[in-house]
N, C-alpha and C positions, 0 to 999 in steps of 0.2 A: 564291143558289141551292146548296142544302146538297148537300153532298159526299154520293154514295151506298155506302155501306159494303157490301163484299163478303165474307160468310162464304165462309172457304176450309176444306176435309174435310180431316181428318188422314186419309189411305189408309190409314195402316199397310203398305205396300209398301217395305219399307227402301229407301233412296236414293230414292224417288219423289217424295216431298214436296220433297226439296233439290233435286235436277233441275226439279220445277215452278215453283221460286221461291216454298214455301212452303204448298203444299198445293192442294188441287182446288179451282176456286170452284163453288161451290153453284150449282143451277139452268145449269149449262153445260151445252151442247150438245156434246159429244166423239166422235171417229172413233179407234179404235183399228185403225191401218192395216198391213198387212206380209205376206209370202208365207205361203203353208203352213208350220207347223211352226216358225213365229219366236214363237208364246207366246201371240199375240193373246187365246183363249180362256181360258188360264191367268189371264191379267192381269187380264178382266173377271171372273171368279168370284173371284178372289183380292180384288177392291175389294168387291164385292159383301159377299162374308161379312164383311168387315173393315166396310163402311158400313150394312149394312141391319141394321135394331133394327125392334119391332114399331111405333114412333112415326115409322118412317121405311122403310116397308116398302120390296120391289124386287120388279120384274118382268122375268122373263128369258124375253124370245122367240127361239125357236129358228125357224130358217126353213131348216135342213137337211133332208134324207131321215131321219134317224135318230134316234129317238126321245129325248125329256132323260134319260130312263131311262142309256141307254146312254152319254152323257154325263156323267150324274151319276156313273156306277162309276169312271169313268177318277180324275174330279175329288175323289171319296174317296179317294184316295192320299196327296193334299195334307193337310199338319198344318192349314191353316188353314179346312177343312171341317167343317162344325159342322151336323152333322145335325138337331140341335134347331130349328135357324132355318127348315129347310124345311115348308113350309104354313104358317108363322105369321110370319115377316116375310121371305121368300124365296118367291117362288110363279113355277114354271115354264110358260108355252104353247108347245104345238106349233103353228106356222106354216104345218106342211107342206103339210097339203090347200089352206088359200088360195092360198098362194104358186104350187101346181101349175097355176091355171088361168091363170097370169100376168096376173089381173086386179087390178092395182094399187089400184084403188078398194077393191075388195073385202078387200085386204090392209090399206089404212089403216083401212077401216072395223070391221075386229076390233080392232085395235091402239087407237083410239080407245073402241071398247066398254068392251074390259080394262082401260084407263085411268080410263075415268069410274067402272068398278065397284069398281075395289080402290085408286086415291086413293094412286097407289104416290109415293115419294121417290124411288126410283131408277129407272131404266127401261133394259135393255139389250138391242137385238135382234144376234140371229149369227145367219149371217152376212148382212150387208145388201146385198152382192155379189150374195148368191143372189136376193135380190128383184130387183135391177138382171138377171140373165142372164135369170130369166122372164121379165121384162117385154121384152126383146129377142128373146128367141124364140117371140113367141105377137105376132102382128102385129094381134090384133084386141082391145088393151089400150084399156079405155074414159078412161083420162085417159093421158097422157104420163108418161113419166119425169120431166122437169122439173117437170111439177106436181105431181106425188109428191114430189117431194124438195122444193118451196117448202112445202106443204100440210102436209108430217111437219115441217118445220124451223119453221113458224109455231105450230105445235099444242104443240110441245116446250116454246115458248118460256111459253106460257100455262099449261102443265099445273104449273110452280113444282116440278119434279122435274128432278136432275140425270139427264142421259142420254149414253149410250154408243151407237154404231154401230162393230159390227165387222165389219169388211170384209177381203177378200185381195185387196189391191193391191201390186201388184210393183214398183213404183215411184211415186213422187210426180208424174210425166207422164201418169198415167193422168188420161185426160179423166171428171173429173165434178163438178156443180156442186152437190153435197153439200160440198165440202172449203172453197169458199167461203159457206155457210150457217152451216157449224159453227164454235163459238167454240173448239174446241182438237183440234190434232190430233197424235195421238200415233204415230210411224211407229216400227214394231218392222222389226228384220234380223237374217239369220242369212247369215254368209260361211263360205267353206268353204277351207280352204289348208292343203297338203297332208295329214296326217290330223285338222287341227284344224277345229274346229266354233268359232265364234263369234259369240256374239250380242250384237246393241246397241239400244238405242233411242233417241229422239231427239223434241224436242219441238218440232215443227216451227211448232206456233203454240198460243198460248194468251191470251187477249185477257183486258187488265186487269192483267197482271201481266211483271217479267221472267223469262226463262226461263232456265236455264243453256243455254248456246250448243252444237251439235258433238252428236258419239255417246256415247253412255256405255255399255258393256259389262255386261250382266247375266247372271245363272246361274240354269237353273232346279233346283232342288234339292227333297226332301221337305218343305220348309218352303213350297216357293211359288216366287217369283221373288224376287230380292234385285241392286237395280242399285246399280252400285259407283259413285255421284258423287265426281267429282274433291276431293281433300282441298282442304278450305277454305270447300266451299259449304254444309257445316253448322258452325254457329257454334262453333269450338272450345274445349273448356275452357280458358280461360287464367288457372283458379286457380293454375297450376303455372308460371306465367309466369316468366320466367329472373331470378335472381339477381342482385345486383351479382356485376362480373365479381372482385372480391378473394373469392369465396366460390368453393372448386375439389374438385373430386372426383378422388379417388384411382383410381387404375387398376388398383390390386392390385399395384404392382411400386416399389417406393422409388426406386428411380434413373431409370427413366422416367417419374415424378413429376417428378424433378430436371429432366431434362431439358426438361420441358415449361414449367419454370418455380413449379412450386410445384403440378404437378396440370393437368388441364383444366378451363378455368372451367365453371361449371354450366349447362347448355342448350345447349353448344356440341354441333357435330357435327364429330367425327373418323373420318379417311379414313387406315386402315392399309392401304400397298399393298404389296407383294410377292410374290415369285416362291414357286412350290408349295413345302411344306414350309419354309416360312420362318419360322414361328411365329405366323401369323395369328389362329388360332380360338383358340391358347393363351392369346395378348394380350385376345381377347375373353371367355375363359371367365374370366380373372383380374378382368377390370373387372364381369362378372356378381357373382361370387364375393367380392368387395369390397364391393359393394353390398348385399349379402345379409347381410355383416358386421356390416354398418350399420343394418341393418333396412329397406334399402330393396327393392322389387320391382323384378324386369325382366324385360324380355321379349325372347326370341330367336327370330328366322327364319334359320331354316339351309336354306339352298337347296342344298348339296352333299351333306350326309350328314344322317340325324336325330340330334338333341343326345341320345345313350343314350351309353353305358359308353365307347362309343371315344374319347370328348372326355373322358373324365377322371370317376374316380368322383366327385369332389368336386362337379362340374356335375350330373351326373347323379341325384345324393341332393337337392340343392337345387330339380331339376324335379321328383322326386316328392314332395319335401316341399309343395311349393307357392311355394317362393320366388322360382321364374324360370317365367313363363308362356310355352310355346312356342304360337305361330302355325304353322295348318297350310298347308305350302306343298308339299305333293302333289299338291294337285287339278290335274286337265289344264287346258288355256288358260289359265293365270293371266296376270291384267294389272296394270300398278302399282297401280292406280285400285284393285284388291280388297285388294292386301296393304296397301296404305294404309289401304283402311278398316276390314280387320281391326285394324292395329295400333292405331289412334287408339281405337276401340272397345273393345280390351283395354287399354290406358292409363288410359283415363276408369273401366274397371270398377274395374283394379285399384289404382288410382293408381298407378302405376308411374314410377318415376325414370330408369331406365336401358333402353336399346334396342338390340340389337345385330341388326345385318343381316351375313350371314355366307354366302356373300358376294356381290356385284353381278355378278361372274362366272357361279357359277351360278342367280341371278336372271334373268339375262340368255337363259340356254340354256331355262331353264325356261317363258319366255312364248308362249305363242302367236305362232304366225309373224307375225301381221297387226299385234304391237304391237312389233315389234323396231325399226323403223323409229323411232319416236318415242319410245324408250326413256329417252333423254337429257333430253328436256323433260318427259316426266313422272316422271323420278327427281325434278329440279328439285322440282316441284310438291310429290312428297312428302316431299323433305328440308324446306322452307317449311313442312309442313301439321305434320310432325313438332315442329321449332322452336317454332310457335305453342303446343304444349303446355305448354312448358317442360322437358321429357325431355331427357337427356344420351344424345345417339348416336352409337356405333363403327358404322362401316361398313370391310370387309375386300374388298380388290379384289384379284384374280389379276393379276399383274402380271411380264410376261416379261421377262429380263434381257437388257436388248440396251448394249451398253457401249459403242456409238457415239453414246445418246444419253438425257438425262435427265429419263423422264417418269414422272409420280405417276399416271397412272390413266388406262386404254384409252379410257374414253367420253368424256373432257376433261370431266369432269365436278369437276376440281380445286377450281374455284371457288367451288363451290356450298359446300365445305366450309370449316368456322371453322378445323379445326386438321389436317394432314398429317404422319402418320410413314411413312417409304420404309424399306423393306428389301431389299440386296443381297447376291448373293453373291459373295466376293474368291479368287482364288487367294494362297494366304499358305502358304512353306514346305512346298509342296504336298502340302498340304490344302485342302479347300474349306472356308471359314470363311463366317460371315454376322457383317452389319454394319448397323447403320440410323441413320439422324437424321432429328431434327423440323425439318422442311422449313418451317411456319408453324403461328401460333397467334395467331389473329386480335388485335389491340390489345393484347398481350402480348408482353413478352420473353421468349426461350426460346434452349436450347443451338443452336449450329451444329456441335455436333461430331458426326463419323463416330465412334462407337464399335461394339466387336465385344460379341459377344454368343453364347453359347449354351444349349442346348435340354438338360435332363434329366430323370430323373422328377417333380424337384420344381418343374417349368417354366423359366422364362426369367431367365437370370443375362445381367445387361450389366456389361461391364466397361470400360475406359478407351480414349482415344485411341491411337492406335499413332503416334505423335508421331515414330517414327525413320519412318516410312513415305510415299509420297507416290504420286499416281495413283490411288489409293483405288476412286476413280469407274469406273475404265477397266476394274476388276477383277484385274487384273495389278500389286498396288502396288510398287514400288519403293524401295531406299533412297533417302531424302534424301541429295544428293552432299556436305552438310557431315559426315552421319553416315558414310558410305563412307568418306570422306579419315579420318575419327577410328579408324574401324576397321583400313582398308588401308594408313595412311599410316607413313613412316619414324618409329622410335621412337628415343628416345636412350637408350644400356644405362647 
């Protein structure tokens, strides 16, 4: 027996094809379910305008009390709306008069008659739950709800059309035989926490193909629905895959390159952790500026302050000239998957080779509350996805100085990165001084020295080791005993 081939329709809804596992099966019978306001009707229209053509026309049945013109008035605000398709590739049919009687047989006859008359390739019924409620409110329906569902399901299979039933269901435990009949069940949700409203989508069922499990956040903008598929679902562009370890990139600071063993291996991820004011953002700016000097494109996602002239005229000029791209991190209810998608899209578009995340601490603060508990896991996915593109990544992280312990990240994510630089404050000669060290560079020799550095208008300047001091990591170094003895011991005159 030969294997049946199922054509998958590309929906043009950002992220949806990846979550579906490659697209929407043609001629499938799907349910778009969820509570009011979760985006069901918007997704249905976005799918329809993307898929409908004169050769594959769409019928959109509305069973609500409001006329289709009122619905269209709002849908016209979205960029996906195409007025030229109305009455050519898309036809709206109002079933309100048929539904109000509660006679499901009459509703079914009207749907069948319109389908036979127009032979659509796409059929939408919005809202299907209205049909069910009308039947429940009228005790003299000529056919039962179960018969209606069974007949409609059988008809949808015979129509050779891709069909969608839009319904206001509040949770998956709602009893409905339609869930069993459907080939696909797409559940849309929204949750409110504090002042944050987050929308998520879940593919609970899609026959014949593996889908991405779990909940995926999405945003409704002027462009429509944008689903933030987890990094790695879409095949990453591996054309920029990691080069051999011998190929290293400069961070723009010769002394720091020396401490790293000759620069940072290309394609590595580097975490710079230190307290406020220690110069993390300055190092990040030098890293991007060095890439620009070598003809490389860089990307920065700044979560604490916009990368304007407060970060330095050079960096601001590079952004203005287009040599460095900026990811918008000011949107409300951010998720890690959203930033990941924006970064990977921009990496591919600009063929960028350097990426900066400044800082992870600010990133966590801007996240919608519902995403903060899973920040560590989501961050690990993002780092892996960025590594798969071949870019070199520099991340900064705010690290409170605690002299009774040595930490490299407040998130326990130090293991995710290939290299770590830690910065500390120390008290020396009654002055607050800065110190840094390279903690690790995976599979590479590097310096283990603790070096002083200072910051001026020209950037960061790294000095030498304090060879005559000990206890530097405790914040209050002291002279080594042998040095103290040499300085204060008896002398022969």
